[in-house]
Kinemage of the C-alpha trace (Angstrom):
@kinemage 1
@onewidth
@group {chain A} dominant
@subgroup {mainchain}
@vectorlist {calphas} color= white
{ca unk a 1} P -2.401 8.186 16.826
{ca unk a 2} L -1.576 6.984 13.331
{ca unk a 3} L 2.120 6.897 12.470
{ca unk a 4} L 3.308 8.694 9.314
{ca unk a 5} L 4.483 5.829 7.206
{ca unk a 6} L 5.412 7.942 4.173
{ca unk a 7} L 9.088 8.096 5.259
{ca unk a 8} L 9.258 4.292 4.564
{ca unk a 9} L 9.165 4.992 0.804
{ca unk a 10} L 12.312 7.060 0.914
{ca unk a 11} L 15.131 5.677 -1.342
{ca unk a 12} L 18.709 5.371 -0.336
{ca unk a 13} L 21.481 7.360 -1.925
{ca unk a 14} L 23.244 5.639 -4.910
{ca unk a 15} L 26.404 5.399 -2.791
{ca unk a 16} L 24.542 3.629 0.143
{ca unk a 17} L 22.675 1.417 -2.326
{ca unk a 18} L 25.945 0.343 -3.912
{ca unk a 19} L 27.488 -0.338 -0.422
{ca unk a 20} L 24.577 -2.413 0.581
{ca unk a 21} L 24.543 -4.320 -2.711
{ca unk a 22} L 28.273 -5.095 -2.332
{ca unk a 23} L 27.636 -6.482 1.152
{ca unk a 24} L 24.697 -8.614 -0.123
{ca unk a 25} L 26.577 -9.822 -3.068
{ca unk a 26} L 29.325 -11.293 -0.841
{ca unk a 27} L 26.865 -12.760 1.682
{ca unk a 28} L 26.324 -16.484 1.893
{ca unk a 29} L 22.627 -15.920 2.062
{ca unk a 30} L 22.454 -14.380 -1.380
{ca unk a 31} L 20.682 -16.826 -3.701
{ca unk a 32} L 20.920 -16.299 -7.432
{ca unk a 33} L 17.594 -16.912 -9.227
{ca unk a 34} L 16.612 -16.511 -12.861
{ca unk a 35} L 14.436 -13.497 -11.892
{ca unk a 36} L 17.113 -11.874 -9.687
{ca unk a 37} L 18.904 -12.416 -6.424
{ca unk a 38} L 16.981 -13.216 -3.277
{ca unk a 39} L 18.120 -12.901 0.336
{ca unk a 40} L 17.697 -16.297 2.044
{ca unk a 41} L 17.669 -14.670 5.556
{ca unk a 42} L 14.623 -12.390 4.929
{ca unk a 43} L 13.198 -13.823 1.609
{ca unk a 44} L 13.377 -10.381 0.009
{ca unk a 45} L 14.546 -9.522 -3.480
{ca unk a 46} L 17.927 -7.942 -2.900
{ca unk a 47} L 17.366 -5.177 -5.389
{ca unk a 48} L 14.350 -4.075 -3.427
{ca unk a 49} L 15.841 -4.343 0.017
{ca unk a 50} L 19.039 -2.260 -0.808
{ca unk a 51} L 17.008 0.430 -2.496
{ca unk a 52} L 14.866 1.656 0.458
{ca unk a 53} L 16.399 3.682 3.273
{ca unk a 54} L 14.515 2.191 6.184
{ca unk a 55} L 15.026 -1.445 5.162
{ca unk a 56} L 17.522 -3.286 7.263
{ca unk a 57} L 19.578 -6.544 7.007
{ca unk a 58} L 18.156 -9.161 9.375
{ca unk a 59} L 21.754 -10.287 9.872
{ca unk a 60} L 22.814 -6.837 10.837
{ca unk a 61} L 25.423 -6.645 8.132
{ca unk a 62} L 24.099 -3.131 7.298
{ca unk a 63} L 21.560 -0.818 9.064
{ca unk a 64} L 19.692 2.384 8.428
{ca unk a 65} L 21.956 5.417 7.976
{ca unk a 66} L 20.090 8.532 8.966
């Protein structure tokens, strides 16, 4: 059976996005680049990671809130 992956494109609420961003901004793995901030733990752009509901922090600093 093929899993429905459409749920992975669900955006977080603005509040959850802000909370995640605050956590990432204070993290030692946050790397500031000219093009934006990058997570050194997962190599993802932070703006992208915090925006999608089903993304998780690899360091378990925040998880999916259902």
